[in-house]
N, C-alpha and C positions, 0 to 999 in steps of 0.2 A: 599319887596322881596329881599332876600340875595342870589342871584344866581351868580355863577362864571362859565361861560362857556369857559373860556380860560384855566384854570388850569395851568399845567406846559408847555404848548405849547411853543416850542422854547427854553426851558431851563429845560429839564428834569434832575432831580438829579441823580448823579452817584450811583452805587450800594454801599450799606453800611452794608450789612448783615454779621453776624459773620463768621469768618474763610474764608472770601473771597467768600462766596456763591453768586451765580448769581441770585437766585430766592428764595423768601420766600413763603412757602406754608402753608396755614391755613385751617385745617379741622374744620368745625363748625357743631356740632351735636345739633339740636334743640330739646329741651325736653319740650313738650307742653301738653303731655297726663295728663289729670286731670285738666287742665286749660282751655280746650276748653269750649265754652259756652254751658250750659246744663240746661234746665228747671228743670231736676231732681236734680241739685245742687243749685237751687234757683236763677239761672240767668234769665234774661228777655226773652231769646230765646235760641233755640238750634243752635249748629254749623251747617252750611250748606255746608262747603267746605271740600270735601274729594273725594275719588274715587267713593263712592256711592253718587251721586249728587241728593239727594232728601231731601228737608227740611221738617221736621215734625214740625208743628206749634201748640202751645197751649197745648202741652202735653209732658211728658218726652219721650226721644228717646233712648231706650236701645240699638237699633241697632247701632247708631252712637257712643254711649259710648263704645260698644264692639269693634268697629273698632279701636278706639284710644287705647283701652286696650292692643292691640297686641304689641305695642311698648315696654312698660316696661316688659311685660310678656315674650316676645321672642326676639324682635328686638334688644334690648340693648345689650344682651350678645354676639350676633353675631358680632355686630359692635365693641364692646370693645375688643373682642378676636382678631379680625382682626387687630386692632391697636396694640395690644400687640405683635402679630407676627412680625410686622415690626418696633417695638420700637417707635411708633408714639404717640405724646401727642397732644391732641386736645382741643378745647374750647367747653364746653357743655353749650349752650345758653339756659337758663332755666327759665321758668315762675315761679313766686313765689309760686303760688298755686300748680303747679306740684311738686316743691321741697317739699312742705309741705306734699304732699300725697305720695311721693315716696322717703322718706329720705334714705332708704337702697340703692337705685340706685345712688343718689347723692354722698353718702359716699363711695360707691364702686368706682365711677369715680375718686374721690379725691385720694383714696388709690392707684389707678393705675397711678396717676401723672397728671391727666387732670385738666384744668381750669374749674371753674364754673362761668359763667357770667349771667347777667340779661336779661330776654326776656319779661319784663312786669309782672304784677301780673296775669291777665288772658291773654289768647291768643287772643288779640284784638288790633285793631288800636287805636291810641291816637288822631286821627284827630277830631277836634271839642271839645276836652276836655278843660275845664277851668283850669287855672293855679293851683288853690288850689287843685282840684281833682287830677290832674296829679302829683303835688308835693307830695301828700300823697301816691299815688300809687308807685312812685319811692322810697320813704322812706320805705314803707312796704316791697316792693320787695327786696331791698338791705338788710334790717334787717333780713328777713326770710331766705334768701339764706346764709347769713353769719352764722346764727345760725345752719342751717341744715348742711352746708358744713364744718363748723369749720374754714373757711377762708373767709375773707371779699371780695366780688366781686369787680372788678375794671372796668368791661366793661358792656355796655348796647346795646341792639338792640330791637327796637320796631317792632312789627309785622306790615309790610306794612307802612302806612302813619303815620308820627309823627304829633304833633301839631307844630305851629310855634315857641313855646317856649320850646320844649323838650330839646334841647341841652343846652340852658341857665339854665334850671332847673337841668340838670345833673351836670353842672359845679357848680351851686349854692350849690348842695348837698354836694360836696366836697369828695365823696367817689369814684368817677369815674375818671380814667385816659384816657379812650377812649370810643367812641361809634362807632357803625357800621351802623348808619342811613344814608347811602349814597351808591350810586350804579354807581358813575360817573367817576371812574378811576381805573387803575391797580396799582396805587401808593398811599401810605398813604399821608395824609397832615395834617396840624395843624390849629387850631383856638386858638390863644394865646398859652397857655400851654396844651391844650387839643388836643388829637390825634384823627383823623378820619381815620378808617380803612374801606375802601369801601368794601361792600359785593357784592354778585352776585346771580342773579336768573337763569342764564343760566347754569353754572357749578353747578347744584343743582338737587338733586333727586326729587324735587317738579315737575319736568317735566315728571314724571311718571303719574301724574294726567291726567284725560281725556283731550285730546286735547293738552297735553304738549309736545308731540313728542317722548318721551321715552316709549318703550314697553319692549324690551329685555334688559337684563343686559348689553350687549355689546353696546347698544345705549348710555347708561350713560358713560361707560368706554371709548368708542371711542371719544365721545365729550370732556370729561374732559382731556383725554390724548392729544388731538389736541390743547386744550387751553394751557396745560402745555408746550408742545413742542414749541409753538410759544413764550410764555413768557420767557421760558428758553433761547431761542435764543436771544431775545431782551435784556435779563438780562446781556448779556456780556458787554453792554455799558451803560445801564440805570437801575435804580432801578425798580424792578417789584415784585408784590405780586399776588398770586393766591388764591382765596377763593373757597373752595369746600363745599357746603351746603348739609347737611344730616338730615334725620329725622328717629327717632327710628322705626316708624310704616311703613315707606316707603322702604328705602334701606335695612332695617332689614328683609325683606321678603326672603324666601328661594330661590326664582328665581332671586333675585336682588342682594343679598350680593356678589355674584361673580363679579359684576361690580365694587364694591368698592375694592375687593381684587385685581382685575386686575390693577386698578389705583395705589394702593399701591405698587404692584410689579414693575410697570413701573417707578414710581418715585424713588423707592429704588435703581434701577439699574443705575441712573444717578449721576455723581459726582457733587459737588458744589450746593447742594440743602439744604436749611434750613427749616425743618418742625417744626413749633413751635406754642404753644398757642398764641392767640391774645394778651394777656397781655404782653408777651415777645416781640412780634413784635412791639407793641406800645412803650415799654420802649426803645428798640434799636433805633426806629425812632426818638423819642424825644431827646435821648442823642446825636444823630448825627446832630440834627438840632437846637441845642443851647438852648433847653428848656426841663427841666425835669418835667414831670407831677407830 
């Protein structure tokens, strides 16, 4: 077990963001639609995690497929347009199979200046995978997204649990400069020349799911703004990064998109904030800590 429970305790790094910014903000849009498990697509089972919490077993589930279909059909444009309004560039964390099925979406995101990173082939955990299977999935995902996007991805984030060897396989592959398979800090850190950009499940629209605590758009915006304000204050003396997680089919709903717009407006009103794709945050972090990925 490689666990570090101390982190930067007692020796937090000073701010190092461009133009003297006191906080780096990373918007991550998860593109999973078309990569969720589906018997209709030849998978071993149907996806069971969504707002409609009913698992259909042994037969295709057009209902669940339709829920996921909302993201690319409607949610994406609302999110992308909101980013354009505020000049924000985000990271679109994309499953390989989703990229393969929605190439027009991925190419539109690239044209708007966003990063496309890897989110696995299917939308699934890697826990329990053997190394050869996982190595092949990593390679297939990287190659597919590079082909669809026209730009080779440099970041990776596994849905939920990784395997013990995931990070080693990413480094072995050679195409990745960072991963987001950590939730343990508000500050990036490094493993050799590889950057870890911690992600977050609290400042995340996934909390609109049943029992997650978010109902109204303002629940999302109030919570994320509170996190921003705290990290912005702390960023005066120590490096801080805020990750904000989004999903096409969740925040892209008409009653929720206002929550994202409120967050964007609040952040835009503050000086000294650097909003950037994760690839750029990883590059700056590595440059300031003596190792270039």
